N, C-alpha and C positions, 0 to 999 in steps of 0.2 A: 486666711484665704481672702482677705479684703481686696477690693479693687479688681475683681475678675472681669475681663471683657470677653464676651463670647463671640466667636467668629462663625461665619456660615460654612467654613471649610471642613469642619469635622463635627460629628455628633457631640452634643453637650456633655454626655456622660464621659466620653473619651477626653474631652478638654478638662473636665473636673478631675478625672483620674490623673492626667498629666500634671495638673497643678499640685495635687497631693504628692506625687512623685518628686516634683521639683522642690517642694517644701522638705521632703525627706533628705534629698541630696544636699540642700542648703543648710541642713541642720535645724530648721525651724520645727520639724517634727522628729523627735528622737525615739529610739527604741523604748517601748513602754508607755509612750505618750498616747493619750486617747484622741481619736478623731472626733470632730464635732458630730453631734447626732444627725441622723438623716433628716429628722424634722427641723432641726436648727438650720442646716444648710439649705434645705428646701425653702424654708420661710425667708431666710436672709437674701437668697438670690432669686426668689420667685420661680423655683423649679418644681417640677413634679417629683414627689418623693420616690417614685419608681426610678426616675433618672438618677438620683443620688444613690439609691440602693444598687443600681446596676454598676455604677462606678466603684462603689465600695466592694461589691461582690467580685469584680475583676481583680481588685487589689488583693482580696482574700484568696482568690484562685491562684494568684502568683505568690502566695505566702508572704506578702509584704505587710499585711495586717491580719489580725486574728479576731474572731468574734468571741467575746466573753459573755456568756449567757447572762442576760439581765443588766449588763454593765456597758455594752457597746463594743466598738471596734478600737483595737489598739495596734500600734506599730510593733511588728515583731523584732526580736533581737537581731535576726539575720538580714533585715530589710536593707540596711545601709550597704552591707557587703554584697548582697545580690545586685542592688542597683548600680553600685560602683563597677562591678564586674560587667554588667550589661552595657553600661555607658562606655567603658573602655573598649569592649568588643565592637560596639557600634562605631566608635571613633576610628579604630584601627581598620575596619572594613569599609566604612563609608566616607569619612572625612579625610583621613590621613592620605589615601591615594590621591585625592584632589590637591592637598597641600603639597605633596611631593611633586606632582605634575607642574604646579605653579612655580615651585622652587627651580625645577629643571628648566622651565620656559624662561625664567628670569636670569638663569645662569648664576644663581647664588651658590657660594661654596659653604661647606660646613663651618669654616672659620668665620666667614662673614655673619652667618646666622648666630653663632655663639657670641661673637663680639657684640652684635646688636642686642642679644638677649641679656648680656652682662650689663649693658648701659641702661636697660629699662628699669 
């Protein structure tokens, strides 16, 4: 989780949660991997441990991580599948309509798009 830049636009716990999710999607955190301890993250990023706990609790509430008593938090086996499904749904409902509109405005044909995609 090194190199995190906190922004003023969202609560830090939410930014931390999103960073952990990004690490799961990127494969940096795989099913069965342990998350850094609350104390470790709080100390490294000079955060209140309650802030870190809140981020971790939201991940647990979404069944992306599980708490193992006395051991810490671990990425669940179904985390990748859930996240990929959520991201696909978000893309199709939020981003894809904008992409389609841009394609329509530019007058691009499916053939042009496929031809450009093949050359990339």
